[in-house]
C-alpha positions as CSV (number, residue, x, y, z in Angstrom):
1,M,8.3,-8.9,33.9
2,R,10.0,-6.2,31.9
3,R,10.3,-8.5,28.9
4,N,6.6,-9.3,29.0
5,V,5.7,-5.6,29.0
6,F,8.0,-5.0,26.1
7,G,6.6,-7.9,24.1
8,A,3.0,-6.8,24.8
9,G,3.8,-3.3,23.7
10,L,5.5,-4.6,20.5
11,I,2.4,-6.7,19.7
12,L,0.1,-3.7,20.3
13,F,2.2,-1.4,18.1
14,A,2.2,-4.0,15.3
15,G,-1.5,-4.3,15.5
16,L,-2.1,-0.6,15.4
17,L,0.3,-0.2,12.5
18,G,-1.5,-2.9,10.5
19,A,-4.9,-1.3,11.3
20,C,-4.1,2.3,10.9
21,G,-0.8,2.7,9.1
22,G,0.4,0.8,6.1
23,G,-2.4,-0.3,3.9
24,Y,-5.9,0.2,2.9
25,N,-8.4,-2.6,3.1
26,Y,-11.5,-1.6,1.1
27,G,-13.4,-4.9,1.5
28,Y,-15.4,-5.4,-1.7
29,V,-16.3,-2.9,-4.3
30,R,-19.1,-3.8,-6.8
31,Y,-17.4,-2.5,-9.9
32,G,-13.8,-2.4,-11.1
33,P,-11.5,0.6,-11.2
34,P,-11.0,2.9,-14.1
35,A,-8.0,2.5,-16.4
36,P,-4.7,3.5,-14.8
37,R,-3.3,7.0,-15.4
38,Y,0.0,7.5,-17.0
39,G,2.4,10.4,-16.7
40,V,6.0,11.5,-16.4
41,V,7.9,10.0,-13.5
42,G,10.8,12.5,-13.3
43,Y,14.0,12.1,-11.5
44,A,14.6,10.3,-8.2
45,P,15.2,12.6,-5.2
46,G,18.4,10.7,-4.5
47,P,20.3,7.5,-5.0
48,G,18.5,4.3,-3.9
49,Y,15.0,5.6,-4.4
50,V,12.4,3.4,-6.2
51,W,9.3,4.7,-8.0
52,T,6.0,3.2,-6.9
53,D,3.2,3.6,-9.4
54,G,-0.1,5.3,-8.6
55,Y,-3.3,3.4,-8.2
56,W,-7.1,3.9,-7.9
57,G,-8.1,3.9,-4.3
58,W,-11.6,3.5,-2.9
59,R,-12.5,6.4,-0.7
60,G,-15.8,8.0,0.2
61,G,-17.8,5.6,-2.0
62,R,-15.9,6.3,-5.2
63,Y,-12.5,5.7,-6.9
64,V,-9.9,8.3,-6.2
65,W,-6.5,8.4,-7.9
66,V,-3.6,8.0,-5.5
67,P,-0.5,9.4,-7.2
68,G,2.8,7.4,-7.4
69,R,5.8,8.4,-5.3
70,W,9.5,7.8,-4.7
71,L,10.3,5.6,-1.7
72,R,13.5,4.2,-0.2
73,P,13.6,0.4,0.2
74,P,13.7,-0.9,3.8
75,H,16.9,-2.9,2.9
76,A,19.3,-3.4,0.0
77,R,17.6,-6.3,-1.8
78,A,14.0,-5.2,-1.3
79,V,11.7,-5.3,-4.3
80,W,8.5,-3.3,-4.5
81,V,5.4,-5.4,-5.4
82,P,2.7,-2.9,-6.6
83,G,-0.8,-3.0,-5.3
84,A,-3.5,-4.4,-7.6
85,W,-7.3,-4.8,-7.9
86,S,-8.5,-8.3,-8.5
87,R,-11.9,-9.6,-9.3
88,D,-13.5,-11.7,-6.6
89,G,-16.7,-13.6,-6.3
90,H,-18.3,-10.7,-4.5
91,G,-16.9,-7.9,-6.6
92,W,-13.4,-6.3,-6.6
93,R,-10.8,-6.3,-3.9
94,F,-7.6,-4.3,-3.5
95,Q,-4.3,-5.8,-2.4
96,E,-2.0,-3.1,-1.1
97,G,1.5,-2.8,-2.5
98,Y,4.4,-4.0,-0.3
99,W,8.1,-4.6,0.0
100,R,9.3,-8.1,-0.6
């Protein structure tokens, strides 16, 4: 019984994390994002940090620049795969960045 409750709680937490936490799912946007912005990255706040580039997010019916930031990888061999907009049959769709 205790194992079932723990498993159900874990599944619920994972579902909430996917829906609310990590990424943005914008659905389809009719027109593509503006050109990316470029700037100075600066120094990492400590050893082991990885810079993740900024991107154009879709919020409030318009594109908004989401600045890049320094993140710590979840494990030693993790590689950051940046988010990207891609053209789809219905418009443009965003694939959130993730650790691989």
